[in-house]
C-alpha positions in Angstrom: 10.5 37.2 -34.1 12.4 35.4 -30.6 12.9 32.3 -30.3 11.1 29.5 -28.8 12.4 28.3 -25.3 15.5 25.7 -26.1 14.2 22.3 -26.4 16.7 20.9 -23.9 15.3 22.7 -20.8 12.2 21.6 -21.4 12.2 17.9 -20.1 9.4 18.5 -17.4 5.7 17.1 -17.9 3.2 19.2 -16.9 -0.5 17.3 -15.2 -3.4 21.0 -14.9 -6.3 19.7 -13.0 -9.8 22.0 -13.3 -12.5 20.9 -11.6 -16.1 20.4 -12.3 -17.5 21.1 -9.2 -17.2 19.9 -5.6 -19.1 17.7 -3.3 -20.7 18.3 0.8 -17.2 19.1 1.9 -15.6 20.9 -0.4 -13.5 17.6 -2.5 -13.0 18.4 -6.0 -15.6 16.6 -8.4 -15.5 15.8 -12.1 -12.0 17.1 -12.4 -10.3 17.0 -16.2 -7.3 16.8 -16.4 -4.3 18.3 -19.3 -1.6 16.6 -19.5 1.7 19.1 -21.6 4.9 17.9 -22.5 8.1 19.7 -22.9 8.0 22.1 -20.1 10.0 23.8 -17.4 9.4 24.0 -13.7 11.5 26.2 -11.9 11.8 26.8 -8.3 11.0 30.7 -7.7 10.3 32.0 -4.1 9.2 35.8 -5.7 6.1 38.1 -5.4 3.6 38.7 -7.5 0.4 40.3 -8.0 -2.4 38.8 -8.7 -5.6 39.5 -11.2 -7.8 40.4 -7.8 -4.6 42.8 -6.9 -3.5 40.8 -4.1 0.3 39.9 -3.5 1.4 36.0 -3.3 5.1 34.2 -2.9 5.4 31.6 -5.8 7.2 28.7 -4.9 7.5 28.1 -8.6 7.3 29.4 -12.3 6.1 27.0 -15.2 7.4 28.0 -18.2 5.3 26.4 -21.1 6.6 27.3 -25.2 4.2 27.7 -27.5 6.3 25.4 -30.5 7.8 23.0 -28.5 5.7 21.8 -25.6 2.5 20.3 -26.5 -0.6 20.4 -26.6 -1.2 23.8 -26.8 -4.1 25.3 -24.1 -5.3 28.3 -23.6 -4.2 28.6 -19.5 -6.0 31.9 -19.0 -9.2 30.0 -19.8 -8.4 26.9 -17.6 -7.9 29.3 -15.3 -11.2 30.4 -15.1 -13.3 27.4 -15.6 -11.5 26.6 -12.4 -12.3 29.7 -10.5 -16.2 29.8 -12.3 -16.5 26.4 -10.9 -15.3 27.6 -7.5 -12.0 26.5 -6.7 -8.2 26.4 -7.9 -6.3 24.5 -11.1 -3.6 22.5 -9.6 -0.4 20.8 -11.2 1.4 18.2 -10.7 5.1 18.4 -12.3 6.9 15.2 -13.7 10.8 15.6 -14.1 12.6 13.7 -17.0 13.6 10.7 -13.5 9.7 10.1 -13.0 10.3 12.3 -9.7 6.5 14.0 -9.5 6.1 17.5 -6.9 3.3 18.9 -5.9 0.4 19.2 -6.3 0.6 23.0 -6.7 -2.2 25.5 -6.6 -1.9 27.8 -9.6 -1.5 31.9 -8.7 -0.2 33.2 -12.2 -1.1 32.4 -15.3 1.2 35.0 -17.7 1.1 34.9 -21.4 4.2 36.6 -23.2 3.8 37.7 -26.1 6.0 37.9 -28.9 7.5 41.0 -31.3 4.5 40.1 -33.7 1.4 39.9 -30.4 1.5 36.2 -30.5 2.2 34.1 -27.4 5.4 33.4 -27.3 5.6 31.1 -24.5 3.2 31.4 -21.3 4.6 31.9 -17.3 2.2 29.7 -14.5 3.6 31.1 -11.8 2.3 27.9 -8.7 2.2 28.3 -4.7 
């Protein structure tokens, strides 16, 4: 079994926003927010393929450990809910010093398995 991501690097807090719809000006309405403690954001400048088979250059990756990051959510389902509403999931990140970065747009949601095919951690690619 794989070890969890070390808690010592999971010092950030992420707040995900999932729109429930949009007004006539395309502003998000009825957003639901999900706050996740003990995550890590890492700057990134790599190109990834999305589910729609397009390439996107990421600004960062948010690492969410299934053992140390709380609470646990299914980020693929949250991303789908945003898409069904006609929008995108966004996220802001607060570091341990209280500095906020973002909002970022979530582009890639990857669930990485452990040796027993359970989710070990999530990697959320953002632009």
